[in-house]
C-alpha positions as CSV (number, residue, x, y, z in Angstrom):
1,X,-0.1,-0.1,0.3
2,X,2.8,2.7,1.1
3,X,4.8,1.3,-2.4
4,X,1.7,2.5,-4.3
5,X,1.1,5.8,-2.9
6,X,4.7,6.6,-3.0
7,X,3.7,6.1,-7.3
8,X,1.4,7.5,-7.1
9,X,2.4,10.9,-5.6
10,X,5.7,10.8,-7.6
11,X,3.1,10.6,-10.8
12,X,1.3,13.4,-9.8
13,X,4.4,15.7,-9.4
14,X,6.0,14.3,-12.7
15,X,2.9,15.3,-14.3
16,X,2.5,18.6,-12.6
17,X,6.3,19.4,-13.6
18,X,5.4,18.4,-17.0
19,X,2.6,21.3,-17.5
20,X,4.9,23.8,-16.2
21,X,3.8,23.5,-12.5
22,X,6.3,23.7,-9.3
23,X,5.8,19.9,-8.1
24,X,5.8,20.7,-4.9
25,X,8.0,21.6,-1.3
26,X,10.2,25.2,-0.4
27,X,10.0,27.7,-2.9
28,X,14.1,28.0,-4.3
29,X,15.9,31.1,-3.0
30,X,15.6,34.0,-5.2
31,X,12.2,32.7,-6.8
32,X,8.8,33.2,-5.8
33,X,5.6,30.8,-6.4
34,X,3.1,32.7,-8.8
35,X,-0.4,31.3,-8.8
36,X,-2.7,30.2,-11.6
37,X,-6.0,30.0,-11.3
38,X,-8.6,29.4,-13.9
39,X,-12.4,30.0,-14.5
40,X,-14.2,26.7,-15.2
41,X,-17.9,26.3,-15.0
42,X,-18.0,30.6,-13.7
43,X,-15.7,29.0,-10.7
44,X,-12.2,30.3,-9.9
45,X,-10.4,26.4,-9.8
46,X,-6.8,26.6,-8.7
47,X,-4.1,25.2,-11.1
48,X,-0.9,25.5,-9.5
49,X,2.1,27.7,-8.9
50,X,4.5,28.7,-11.7
51,X,7.7,30.1,-10.7
52,X,8.9,33.4,-11.4
53,X,11.9,35.5,-10.2
54,X,11.8,37.0,-6.6
55,X,13.4,40.6,-6.3
56,X,14.1,40.4,-3.3
57,X,16.7,37.3,-3.7
58,X,17.3,37.1,-6.6
59,X,20.1,39.3,-7.6
60,X,21.8,37.6,-4.8
61,X,22.2,34.7,-7.1
62,X,22.7,37.1,-10.1
63,X,25.8,38.4,-7.5
64,X,26.4,34.7,-6.8
65,X,27.3,33.7,-10.5
66,X,28.7,37.0,-11.2
67,X,31.1,36.5,-8.5
68,X,31.6,33.0,-9.5
69,X,32.3,33.4,-12.9
70,X,35.0,35.9,-12.7
71,X,37.2,34.2,-10.1
72,X,37.0,30.9,-10.2
73,X,36.5,30.4,-6.6
74,X,34.8,26.9,-5.5
75,X,31.8,27.4,-2.8
76,X,33.8,28.0,0.2
77,X,35.0,31.1,-1.1
78,X,31.6,32.1,-2.3
79,X,30.4,31.8,1.1
80,X,32.8,34.1,2.7
81,X,32.6,36.4,-0.3
82,X,28.3,36.6,0.2
83,X,28.7,36.9,4.3
84,X,31.5,39.5,4.1
85,X,29.2,41.3,1.3
86,X,28.1,44.4,2.8
87,X,24.8,45.1,0.6
88,X,23.7,42.2,1.5
89,X,21.2,41.9,4.6
90,X,21.6,40.1,7.7
91,X,18.4,38.3,7.6
92,X,19.7,36.2,5.0
93,X,23.3,35.6,6.5
94,X,24.7,33.5,6.9
95,X,25.7,31.8,3.9
96,X,27.4,28.0,4.2
97,X,29.4,26.5,1.7
98,X,27.2,23.2,0.8
99,X,24.4,26.0,0.0
100,X,26.1,27.9,-2.2
101,X,27.1,24.9,-4.2
102,X,23.7,23.3,-4.1
103,X,22.4,27.0,-5.8
104,X,25.4,26.7,-8.7
105,X,24.0,23.6,-10.1
106,X,20.7,24.9,-9.7
107,X,19.4,25.0,-13.2
108,X,16.1,26.2,-12.4
109,X,18.5,29.6,-12.2
110,X,18.5,29.3,-16.0
111,X,15.7,28.5,-16.6
112,X,15.3,24.6,-16.7
113,X,13.9,22.2,-14.4
114,X,15.4,19.1,-13.4
115,X,13.4,17.0,-11.3
116,X,14.2,13.4,-9.7
117,X,17.8,13.3,-10.5
118,X,18.2,11.7,-7.0
119,X,16.5,8.7,-4.7
120,X,16.9,8.2,-1.3
121,X,16.7,5.5,0.8
122,X,18.2,3.4,4.3
123,X,20.6,0.4,3.9
124,X,22.2,-1.0,7.2
125,X,20.6,2.1,9.1
126,X,22.5,4.4,6.7
127,X,20.5,7.2,4.9
128,X,22.2,6.9,1.2
129,X,21.1,9.3,-1.8
130,X,22.1,8.0,-5.1
131,X,21.8,9.1,-8.7
132,X,18.4,8.2,-10.7
133,X,18.9,6.0,-14.1
134,X,18.7,9.0,-16.8
135,X,15.3,7.5,-18.3
136,X,13.5,8.2,-15.0
137,X,14.7,11.9,-14.5
138,X,12.7,14.9,-15.8
139,X,14.1,17.9,-17.2
140,X,11.7,20.7,-18.7
141,X,13.3,23.0,-20.8
142,X,12.1,26.6,-20.7
143,X,10.5,25.6,-17.2
144,X,10.5,29.3,-16.0
145,X,12.1,32.8,-16.3
146,X,15.8,32.7,-15.7
147,X,17.6,34.8,-13.3
148,X,21.2,33.6,-14.8
149,X,22.2,34.2,-18.3
150,X,22.0,30.3,-20.0
151,X,25.5,31.1,-20.8
152,X,27.0,32.4,-17.5
153,X,25.3,29.4,-16.1
154,X,27.2,27.1,-18.2
155,X,30.5,28.5,-17.4
156,X,30.2,28.1,-14.2
157,X,29.6,24.5,-14.5
158,X,32.1,24.3,-16.3
159,X,34.2,25.5,-13.9
160,X,33.0,23.5,-10.8
161,X,32.9,20.0,-13.1
162,X,37.0,20.5,-13.5
163,X,37.2,21.1,-9.4
164,X,35.0,17.8,-9.5
165,X,37.4,15.7,-11.5
166,X,40.3,17.1,-10.0
167,X,39.4,16.0,-6.3
168,X,38.5,13.2,-7.7
169,X,42.0,12.4,-9.2
170,X,43.4,13.2,-5.8
171,X,40.9,11.2,-4.1
172,X,41.5,8.4,-6.6
173,X,45.7,8.3,-5.7
174,X,45.0,8.8,-2.0
175,X,43.0,5.6,-2.1
176,X,45.7,3.5,-1.5
177,X,47.0,4.8,1.9
178,X,46.4,2.8,5.0
179,X,43.4,3.7,6.8
180,X,42.9,3.7,10.7
181,X,39.3,2.4,10.0
182,X,38.3,0.7,7.1
183,X,35.2,1.6,5.6
184,X,32.0,-0.6,5.9
185,X,30.3,0.9,3.2
186,X,30.6,2.7,0.1
187,X,31.4,6.1,0.7
188,X,33.6,8.4,2.7
189,X,35.9,6.6,4.3
190,X,36.9,7.7,7.9
191,X,40.6,8.3,8.5
192,X,40.5,9.8,12.0
193,X,38.3,7.9,15.3
194,X,36.6,10.8,16.2
195,X,35.5,12.4,12.8
196,X,32.2,13.0,13.5
197,X,32.1,13.7,17.3
198,X,34.6,16.6,18.0
199,X,32.2,19.5,18.0
200,X,32.6,23.5,17.9
201,X,32.3,25.0,21.0
202,X,31.3,28.2,20.1
203,X,28.3,27.1,17.1
204,X,28.5,23.4,17.8
205,X,29.3,22.1,14.0
206,X,31.2,19.3,13.6
207,X,34.8,20.0,13.9
208,X,37.0,18.5,10.6
209,X,40.6,16.8,10.1
210,X,42.8,18.7,8.4
211,X,46.3,18.2,7.8
212,X,49.3,20.7,8.0
213,X,50.2,19.9,4.1
214,X,54.0,19.2,5.3
215,X,55.4,16.3,6.2
216,X,58.1,16.4,9.3
217,X,61.9,14.9,8.7
218,X,60.1,11.5,9.7
219,X,57.6,11.6,7.2
220,X,55.0,11.9,9.6
221,X,52.2,14.4,8.3
222,X,50.3,15.9,11.6
223,X,46.2,16.7,11.6
224,X,44.5,19.2,13.1
225,X,40.3,19.6,14.2
226,X,39.4,23.1,13.0
227,X,36.0,24.5,12.8
228,X,34.8,24.4,8.9
229,X,32.4,27.6,9.4
230,X,35.5,29.5,10.7
231,X,36.5,29.0,6.9
232,X,33.1,30.7,5.9
233,X,33.9,33.4,8.2
234,X,30.8,32.3,9.8
235,X,32.2,31.2,13.7
236,X,34.9,32.9,15.5
237,X,36.5,29.6,16.5
238,X,40.0,30.3,14.7
239,X,41.6,27.1,17.0
240,X,43.2,24.4,15.7
241,X,43.0,20.9,17.8
242,X,46.1,18.5,17.6
243,X,44.4,15.3,16.2
244,X,47.0,12.9,18.3
245,X,46.4,14.8,21.5
246,X,42.8,15.0,21.4
247,X,42.3,11.0,20.4
248,X,45.1,10.2,23.0
249,X,42.8,12.5,25.6
250,X,39.7,10.6,24.7
251,X,41.1,7.2,24.8
252,X,42.7,8.4,28.2
253,X,38.9,9.4,29.8
254,X,37.7,6.3,28.0
255,X,39.9,4.2,29.8
256,X,39.9,5.8,33.1
257,X,36.2,5.3,33.1
258,X,35.5,1.3,31.8
259,X,38.4,0.8,34.1
260,X,38.9,3.3,37.5
261,X,40.9,0.5,39.4
């Protein structure tokens, strides 16, 4: 019964999308809902919502793409640029790198809709997000009025694709390195045991391990935990906690609690 309901809901959303109506969910940043009402037998019947530029926010999206095109910066630097921009009201801040990256890939800003591109599920108590087969992805050209010039959008996408290929190449080159914890499932493996467990005391974000980038004379590379929001200029915590010291401290505390004698 649940499978049938899910199928019917998805079919209804796909039908709306192909007819040019928003298939559901919160409105995208920079766009607004434009209700469409038809006169049927003398009665006003709501047909659905279409999307149109929202002048209160769309200029921020235009500014973002202009900066991305001119500088070639990644989403972290672009988020920092938006957070430090004096003309952007505080009500829209802070901007996060992941959000900025999502906006840069949002085809609605060039006027096209990409729907049902991903599917989600739970595998071994882990939430997984995977790409759907291309035949299941709904693409509607000229779905709404574009905010960003399609040529500028394609230029930014080409820059981001080059960065992705470079990142994959680096990741593939490091795939043979030894891991302190072997990966149990496809995805990002844990190099450091406390990854995802260390929290920033200022903003509560999960602190990320970063390496020094240099090796000692003995060939060792040192790692530190740092708040990712500091890079975006959202958090003031600029401290770098040595990974080895923190790991030894945590292990020592656990040992003292398990074996108090």
